[in-house]
C-alpha positions in Angstrom: 56.1 -67.2 -36.5 52.5 -67.5 -36.1 52.8 -65.8 -32.9 54.6 -62.9 -34.6 52.0 -62.6 -37.1 49.2 -62.4 -34.8 51.0 -59.5 -32.9 51.5 -57.6 -36.3 47.7 -58.2 -36.8 46.9 -56.6 -33.4 49.0 -53.7 -34.2 47.3 -53.0 -37.4 43.9 -53.7 -36.0 44.6 -51.3 -32.9 45.8 -48.5 -35.3 43.0 -48.6 -37.7 40.4 -48.8 -34.7 42.2 -45.9 -32.9 41.7 -43.8 -35.9 38.1 -44.7 -36.3 37.5 -44.1 -32.7 39.3 -40.7 -33.0 37.0 -39.9 -36.0 33.9 -41.0 -34.2 34.8 -38.7 -31.1 35.5 -35.9 -33.2 32.0 -36.3 -34.8 30.5 -36.6 -31.4 32.2 -33.7 -30.2 31.2 -31.3 -33.2 27.7 -32.7 -32.8 27.8 -31.7 -28.9 29.2 -28.4 -29.5 26.7 -27.7 -32.3 23.9 -28.9 -30.0 25.1 -26.7 -27.2 25.7 -23.7 -29.5 22.1 -24.1 -30.7 20.7 -24.5 -27.3 22.3 -21.6 -26.1 21.2 -19.6 -29.1 17.6 -20.7 -28.4 18.1 -20.0 -24.7 19.2 -16.5 -25.5 16.5 -16.0 -28.0 13.8 -17.0 -25.6 15.2 -14.9 -23.1 15.1 -11.9 -25.1 11.4 -12.6 -26.0 10.4 -13.1 -22.8 11.9 -9.8 -21.4 10.2 -8.1 -24.4 6.9 -9.6 -23.5 7.2 -8.6 -19.9 8.1 -5.4 -20.8 5.0 -4.8 -23.2 2.6 -6.7 -20.5 3.8 -4.1 -18.0 2.5 -1.2 -19.8 -0.8 -2.9 -19.5 -3.0 -1.4 -22.4 -4.8 -3.9 -24.7 -2.3 -3.0 -27.4 0.6 -3.6 -25.2 -0.7 -7.1 -24.3 -1.2 -7.9 -27.8 2.5 -7.2 -28.7 3.4 -9.0 -25.6 1.7 -12.2 -27.0 3.4 -11.8 -30.2 6.7 -12.1 -28.3 5.4 -15.2 -26.6 4.4 -16.6 -30.0 8.0 -16.2 -30.9 9.0 -18.2 -27.9 6.5 -21.2 -28.7 8.1 -21.2 -32.3 11.3 -21.9 -30.5 10.2 -24.0 -27.6 6.5 -24.7 -26.9 7.3 -26.3 -23.7 8.4 -23.1 -22.1 6.5 -23.4 -19.3 6.8 -19.6 -17.8 5.9 -18.3 -21.5 2.6 -20.6 -21.1 2.0 -19.1 -17.7 2.5 -15.6 -18.8 0.4 -16.1 -21.7 -2.3 -17.4 -19.3 -2.0 -14.6 -17.2 -2.1 -12.0 -20.2 -5.4 -13.8 -21.7 -6.9 -13.8 -18.4 -6.5 -9.9 -18.2 -7.9 -9.5 -21.8 -10.9 -11.9 -20.6 -11.7 -10.6 -17.2 -10.6 -7.2 -17.3 -11.5 -6.1 -20.7 -13.9 -8.7 -21.8 -11.9 -9.4 -25.0 -14.0 -11.8 -27.2 -12.2 -15.2 -27.4 -9.9 -14.4 -24.6 -11.5 -16.8 -22.1 -10.9 -19.9 -24.1 -7.2 -18.9 -24.8 -6.7 -18.1 -21.2 -8.0 -21.8 -20.1 -5.7 -23.3 -22.8 -2.7 -21.5 -22.1 -3.4 -22.2 -18.1 -3.7 -25.9 -18.7 -0.7 -25.9 -20.6 1.4 -24.1 -17.8 0.0 -26.5 -15.2 0.9 -29.6 -17.2 4.3 -28.2 -17.5 4.4 -27.7 -13.8 5.3 -24.0 -14.1 6.2 -22.3 -10.8 5.3 -19.0 -11.7 3.0 -16.4 -10.0 1.2 -15.9 -13.4 0.2 -19.4 -13.2 -1.0 -19.6 -9.7 -2.6 -16.1 -9.9 -4.5 -17.0 -13.0 -5.9 -20.0 -11.6 -7.4 -18.2 -8.9 -8.8 -15.6 -10.9 -10.3 -18.2 -13.2 -11.9 -19.8 -10.1 -13.5 -16.3 -9.1 -14.9 -16.0 -12.8 -16.5 -19.2 -12.3 -18.2 -18.0 -9.0 -16.3 -20.0 -6.7 -14.9 -17.4 -4.1 -14.5 -19.7 -1.6 -12.5 -22.2 -3.3 -10.3 -19.4 -4.6 -9.6 -18.3 -1.0 -8.7 -21.9 0.0 -6.5 -22.3 -3.0 -4.5 -19.1 -2.0 -4.4 -20.1 1.5 -3.0 -23.3 0.5 -0.4 -21.6 -1.5 0.6 -19.0 1.3 0.9 -22.2 3.8 3.6 -23.4 1.2 5.6 -20.2 1.5 4.2 -18.9 -1.9 4.5 -15.0 -1.9 3.7 -12.9 -5.0 1.8 -9.8 -6.0 -0.5 -11.6 -8.5 -1.5 -13.8 -5.6 -2.2 -11.1 -3.2 -4.4 -9.2 -5.9 -6.2 -12.3 -6.5 -6.7 -12.7 -2.7 -8.2 -9.2 -2.8 -10.5 -9.8 -5.5 -11.7 -13.0 -3.3 -12.3 -10.9 -0.5 -14.1 -8.2 -2.2 -16.5 -10.9 -3.9 -17.1 -12.2 -0.4 -18.1 -8.7 0.9 -15.2 -8.2 3.2 -14.4 -4.7 2.0 -11.7 -3.7 4.6 -9.9 -6.8 4.1 -10.1 -6.4 0.4 -8.8 -2.8 0.6 -5.5 -3.8 2.6 -5.0 -6.7 0.1 -5.1 -4.5 -2.9 -3.0 -1.9 -1.3 -0.3 -4.7 -0.3 -0.6 -5.8 -4.0 -0.3 -2.1 -5.5 2.8 -1.4 -3.3 4.6 -4.7 -4.0 3.8 -4.1 -7.9 4.2 -0.5 -8.2 5.7 -0.6 -11.4 2.7 -2.4 -12.9 -0.3 -0.1 -13.5 -2.6 -3.0 -13.6 -2.2 -3.3 -9.6 -2.7 0.4 -8.8 -5.6 0.5 -11.1 -7.6 -2.3 -9.5 -6.8 -0.7 -6.1 -8.4 2.3 -7.5 -11.4 0.6 -9.1 -12.0 -0.8 -5.6 -11.9 2.4 -4.0 -14.4 4.0 -6.5 -16.7 1.3 -6.1 -16.8 2.1 -2.5 -17.5 6.0 -3.3 -14.1 6.8 -2.1 -13.1 9.3 -4.6 -10.0 11.3 -3.3 -8.1 7.9 -2.4 -9.4 6.3 -5.9 -8.0 9.3 -7.7 -4.8 9.0 -6.1 -4.4 5.3 -6.8 -5.3 6.0 -10.4 -2.5 8.9 -10.5 0.0 6.2 -9.4 -0.9 3.9 -12.4 -0.7 7.1 -14.7 2.8 7.9 -13.1 4.4 4.8 -14.5 2.3 4.9 -17.8 0.9 8.1 -18.6 -1.1 6.5 -21.4 -2.7 3.7 -19.3 -6.2 4.0 -20.9 -8.5 2.4 -18.0 -6.5 4.3 -15.1 -7.1 7.5 -17.1 -10.9 7.2 -17.8 -11.7 5.8 -14.2 -9.8 8.7 -12.8 -12.0 11.0 -14.8 -15.0 9.5 -13.6 -14.1 9.7 -10.3 -13.6 13.5 -10.7 -16.9 13.9 -12.2 -18.5 12.0 -9.2 -16.8 14.5 -7.0 -18.0 17.5 -9.4 -14.2 18.5 -10.2 -12.1 19.1 -13.0 -14.7 18.7 -15.6 -12.9 20.2 -18.3 -9.9 17.9 -18.0 -12.4 15.0 -18.0 -13.8 16.1 -21.3 -10.3 16.2 -22.8 -9.7 12.6 -21.4 -12.7 11.3 -22.8 -12.0 12.7 -26.3 -8.4 11.5 -26.2 -9.5 8.1 -25.2 -12.6 7.9 -27.9 -10.0 8.8 -30.2 -8.0 5.4 -29.8 -10.9 3.7 -32.0 -9.7 0.1 -32.8 -7.4 0.0 -29.6 -10.6 0.2 -27.3 -11.8 -3.3 -25.9 -15.5 -3.5 -24.9 -14.8 -2.5 -21.3 -12.8 0.5 -22.2 -15.6 1.7 -24.8 -18.2 1.1 -21.8 -16.2 2.9 -19.2 -15.7 5.9 -21.5 -19.6 5.9 -22.3 -20.3 6.0 -18.6 -17.9 8.8 -18.3 -19.8 10.6 -21.1 -23.1 10.0 -19.5 -21.9 11.5 -16.1 -20.5 14.8 -17.9 -23.8 14.8 -19.6 -25.6 14.7 -15.7 -23.2 17.2 -14.5 -24.7 19.7 -17.1 -28.2 18.6 -16.2 -28.6 17.0 -19.5 -30.6 14.0 -18.5 -31.6 12.7 -21.9 -28.2 13.0 -23.2 -26.9 10.9 -20.2 -29.6 8.2 -20.8 -28.7 8.0 -24.4 -24.9 7.8 -23.8 -25.3 5.1 -21.0 -27.5 3.0 -23.3 -24.7 3.1 -26.0 -22.1 2.0 -23.3 -24.2 -0.9 -22.4 -24.4 -2.1 -25.7 -20.6 -2.2 -25.6 -20.6 -4.4 -22.6 -23.7 -4.9 -21.0 -22.2 -5.6 -17.4 -20.7 -2.2 -17.0 -22.0 -1.1 -13.7 -20.9 2.5 -14.1 -23.0 2.8 -17.1 -26.1 0.8 -15.4 -25.6 3.6 -12.5 -25.4 6.7 -14.8 -28.5 5.4 -16.7 -30.2 4.9 -13.2 -29.2 8.4 -12.3 -30.4 10.1 -15.4 -33.7 8.4 -14.8 -33.8 9.6 -11.4 -33.1 13.2 -12.6 -36.1 12.8 -14.9 -38.1 11.6 -12.0 -39.1 8.7 -14.1 -40.9 5.7 -12.4 -38.3 3.1 -13.7 -35.6 4.7 -11.8 -35.7 2.4 -8.9 -35.6 -0.7 -11.1 -32.7 0.8 -12.9 -30.8 1.3 -9.8 -31.5 -2.2 -9.0 -30.2 -3.4 -12.0 -26.9 -1.7 -11.3 -26.8 -3.2 -7.9 -27.5 -6.6 -9.3 -24.5 -6.4 -11.6 -22.0 -5.3 -8.6 -23.7 -6.4 -5.3 -20.4 -5.4 -3.3 -20.2 -2.0 -4.7 -21.7 0.4 -1.9 -21.4 3.4 -4.1 -24.4 2.1 -6.1 -26.5 1.8 -3.1 -25.8 4.8 -1.0 -25.6 7.3 -3.8 -28.5 5.5 -5.4 -30.7 5.8 -2.4 -29.8 9.4 -2.1 -30.7 9.8 -5.7 -34.0 8.2 -5.4 -34.7 10.2 -2.3 -34.1 13.3 -4.5 -36.3 12.1 -7.1 -39.3 11.7 -4.6 -38.9 8.0 -4.1 -38.3 7.6 -0.5 -39.7 4.0 -0.5 -37.4 3.2 -3.1 -34.3 4.5 -1.4 -35.3 2.7 1.6 -35.6 -0.5 -0.2 -32.1 0.1 -1.8 -30.7 0.5 1.6 -32.5 -2.5 2.8 -30.7 -4.4 0.0 -27.5 -3.1 1.3 -28.0 -4.4 4.6 -29.1 -7.6 3.4 -25.7 -8.0 1.4 -23.3 -6.9 4.1 -25.0 -7.8 7.5 -23.7 -11.5 7.2 -20.2 -10.6 6.5 -18.0 -10.9 9.6 -14.6 -8.9 9.8 -11.8 -9.1 12.3 -11.3 -6.0 14.7 -7.8 -5.1 15.7 -7.9 -7.1 19.0 -8.8 -10.2 16.8 -12.6 -10.4 17.4 -15.2 -10.9 14.9 -17.9 -8.3 14.4 -20.6 -7.7 11.6 -19.1 -5.4 8.9 -22.5 -3.4 9.1 -22.1 -2.3 12.5 -18.9 -0.6 11.7 -20.3 1.1 8.4 -20.9 4.5 9.4 -21.3 5.5 5.8 -24.3 3.2 5.6 -25.9 4.4 8.9 -25.5 7.8 7.9 -27.2 7.2 4.4 -29.8 5.5 6.2 -30.3 8.5 8.7 -30.6 10.9 5.8 -33.3 9.0 3.9 -35.3 8.6 7.1 -35.0 12.3 8.1 -36.3 13.3 4.7 -39.2 10.7 5.0 -40.1 12.8 8.3 -39.0 9.7 10.6 -37.0 11.8 12.9 -36.7 9.4 15.8 -35.4 6.6 13.4 -33.2 9.0 11.8 -31.3 10.0 15.2 -30.9 6.2 15.9 -29.3 5.8 12.7 -27.2 8.7 13.4 -26.1 7.4 16.6 -24.9 4.1 14.8 -22.9 6.1 12.5 -21.4 8.1 15.4 -20.5 5.0 17.4 -19.0 3.3 14.1 -16.3 6.2 14.2 -15.4 5.7 10.6 -14.1 8.2 8.2 -17.5 9.7 8.2 -17.6 10.5 11.9 -17.8 14.3 11.3 -20.5 14.2 8.9 -22.7 11.8 11.3 -22.1 14.3 14.1 -23.1 17.3 12.0 -26.1 15.3 10.7 -27.3 14.4 14.1 -26.5 18.2 15.4 -28.5 19.9 12.5 -31.5 17.4 13.2 -31.6 18.3 16.8 -31.3 21.9 15.8 -34.3 21.5 13.7 -36.1 20.2 16.8 -35.0 23.1 18.8 -32.9 21.0 21.0 -30.3 23.6 21.2 -28.3 22.1 24.0 -28.2 18.7 22.2 -27.1 20.4 18.9 -24.5 22.4 20.4 -22.8 19.8 22.0 -22.3 18.1 18.7 -21.9 20.9 16.3 -19.2 22.5 18.6 -17.2 19.1 17.7 -17.1 19.9 13.8 -17.6 23.4 13.9 -15.2 24.7 16.6 -14.7 28.6 17.4 -11.3 28.2 16.1 -12.3 27.8 12.5 -10.4 24.6 12.1 -13.5 22.5 11.2 -13.7 21.3 7.3 -17.5 21.1 7.0 -18.8 24.3 5.6 -22.5 23.2 6.5 -21.6 22.5 10.0 -20.4 26.0 10.4 -23.9 27.3 8.8 -25.7 25.1 11.3 -23.8 26.5 14.3 -24.4 30.1 13.0 -28.1 29.3 12.8 -27.9 28.0 16.5 -26.2 31.1 17.8 -28.4 33.3 16.0 -31.5 31.3 17.4 -30.0 32.2 21.1 -29.3 35.7 20.2 -25.3 35.3 20.0 -25.5 37.2 16.7 -21.4 38.2 16.8 -20.4 34.6 17.4 -23.0 33.6 14.9 -21.5 35.9 12.3 -18.1 34.3 12.8 -19.2 30.9 12.4 -21.2 31.9 9.3 -17.9 33.5 8.0 -16.0 30.5 8.5 -18.7 28.5 6.6 -18.4 30.7 3.6 -14.8 30.4 3.5 -14.8 26.9 3.6 -17.8 26.8 0.9 -15.5 29.1 -1.5 -12.4 26.8 -1.2 -14.7 23.8 -2.2 -15.8 25.5 -5.3 -19.2 27.1 -4.4 -20.5 29.3 -7.2 -20.4 33.0 -6.2 -23.9 33.5 -6.8 -24.6 31.0 -4.2 -22.4 32.7 -1.8 -23.6 36.1 -2.5 -27.4 34.7 -1.8 -26.1 33.2 1.5 -24.5 36.5 2.5 -27.7 38.4 1.5 -29.8 36.2 3.7 -27.8 36.7 6.9 -27.9 40.4 6.4 -31.7 40.2 6.3 -31.7 38.0 9.4 -29.5 40.5 11.2 -31.5 43.4 10.1 -34.7 41.5 11.4 -33.2 40.9 14.6 -32.6 44.7 15.1 -28.8 44.4 14.3 -28.6 47.1 11.8 -25.0 48.3 12.4 -23.6 44.3 12.4 -25.7 43.7 9.3 -23.7 46.6 7.7 -20.4 45.5 8.8 -21.3 41.8 7.8 -21.6 43.0 4.2 -18.4 44.8 4.2 -16.5 41.9 5.9 -17.9 39.3 3.6 -17.3 41.5 0.4 -14.0 40.0 -0.2 -15.4 36.7 -0.4 -16.9 37.6 -3.7 -14.1 39.1 -5.5 
């Protein structure tokens, strides 16, 4: 009996226990389902906000970056430990800090980057931001080592390539920087930030046409990218082209008002100053440049415009103004080379040479790799520098030194080879070394008319006239006038050249040829 009771008790206990266990399991399952549903909902919302943030950031304007940050703030409300969101926020704030100089962005950039690193984010935004922070702290060598270590570990990301380009640029390795900028822009062609950075690097070197092309790629993916638009307009004005279009761009950008960051305001101010210089309004340019520098004192294009305005006025402080521009952007050849020409034009030959000496001091220590892997001095391969130096020396009457500089420009065989050959040929022509001049000028002003330098054809015409070869001289003068017209030379300038050649022919007893010359060239003035 006792045994049977115990069996009944076990049955009753087991039944109740089973019911309780079923209930517990049901509760646990319901909780688990609810948790997974909630987690899935959070993940979905996080992904949606992240996609929206990346899409907004991709457009690249400050307003777009602000919208991207709002999306990321929504992510942080859902999950403040989202490491990729923290890294993206660090990247965006770094852009606002270093590219736009937005007040307060530096502290936010450091804060988000610290969080991303603590959460061990593996995104390109985290590593790219860290490299840019090292550069901002004046530690380019550490930035290069950091990027090299990442590359050795197999890291590959356009943001890392962009940071490497900036590190190489800071070191003065401009050819290496150009290649890295180009690689980054090609890999991230949908992001105007990359092609704009490439364009600005080219603009710093005075390579206007490639810079315009790069800015054009940026605006092809976002036609409203403000920095690319205003920088492209600036490049056009430096070329003396599309001035009316540049004025419209300036008006459009300035109309954006509160959307403009300090850098955008200062860049627009530099453009305004350069447009004034194009009209010969030096005082107006000076006023615009000073206003731009109030928005952002580090804007080197505004400093450059200010110096150029002072040079146009032949003000004694022009030299110091060019030196101030160079101090803000030591690795920008444009500031030195065009600055030296401007000072020479203002009558300050000593200042021009001093600026070129500063260029040599900056770039002579830089070693770059050749195609065969050897290390050589960047300066020895810099034909533009030697061409500029030769021009300043020639203007100062130091012809032998100028010829030596032109020889170095020719030896460098860079993009300015034709100009270097013309410059040396023209100087030999001035010294009445006709044989030497002809050997060089025939390379850049061939009889076929295939040359591109109008001035080279004009010089060859002078040489041929000096040797009594009037028919051949007229042919070369004509080629030169055609090139000059294509390049936008004003009609009155062309007319004066035609008239000058007519007088030379008549003075040489070539009246019939002079009459034919005027008839043949008349169409160029239509």
